[in-house]
N, C-alpha and C positions, 0 to 999 in steps of 0.2 A: 907216756901213762895218761891214765884219765885224771889223776892227782894236779894235772897242770891245769885242767878245762874245766872252770866250775860249772854246773849243770844250767845256771842262768843263761850262760852263753847259748843254749840249744834247745830246739824246740823237738829234735828227733837224732838218734844216735842211730846209724845205719852200721852193722856188723856183718860184711860180706864173709861167708865160710864158702870152704872148698875141700871137696874130699882129696886127701894125701896124694893119692895118685895123678889129680886134675895136678895139683898145686905144684907137686914134684917135676911135672913136663914143664909147667908155666916157668919154674925156676931155673931149669936147664938151657931153657930157648932164649930167658932175658940174661944168662951169663952168669948166675949168684955162683959163689963159691962153693965147694961141699959142705964148710963151715954153716955159712949162711943158709943154705937148703936143708941143713939138719935142725939148724935153730928155728927156722918155721916149721918146717914139718911137727917138729914136737911142740911148738907153739899150738899150731892146728890138734894135734891129737889131745894135749890136756886142756883145751880149750881156755888158752890163757886169754885172749882178746873179749871174748864174749861172757867169761867169767868177772874180768875186771871194769869191762861194762854196764853188767849187773850188779854188781857191787856199788859201783860208784855214782849211778843214775837211776832213777825213778823206771821201774819197769815197763809203765806204760808207755815211757818215749824210747826204749828198746828195741828194734828191728833187727831182726837176724832173717838173712835171705842168703840161700844156697846160690852161690855162683859156680858152676861146674861147667856149663856150656855157653856158649855165646846166645842161644835162643834163653837161657836163664839171665844172662847179663841184661839183654835188651828188655827182657820184663822188669828186672829190677830198675832200670833206669826209669820206665813207664811208672813204675810205682812209685819211686820217690818223688818225681816230676809230679805226679797228682797229689801225694802228701804233701808238697810243697805249694802247688796250688790252691789246694783248701786252706793252707793256713793263709795265704796272701787275700783270700776273700773276706 
């Protein structure tokens, strides 16, 4: 949970989101148990991770990205690389 990681350790918090139908298929492909799939799907539906990030860190460092397709994932990688490159300047 976010309680273990103080904000001073991070410049940006990236939360990857996925629509439940995409998430379910990924979890099945990875061989997750029914219990673990249910737990993950419920957490996504209830916005557990993004809410916890928003409650624990300043809003301006929390970045929520959609990760439903390979194209979105590729775009997310480029976006995060650009953010990091900007921080290193």
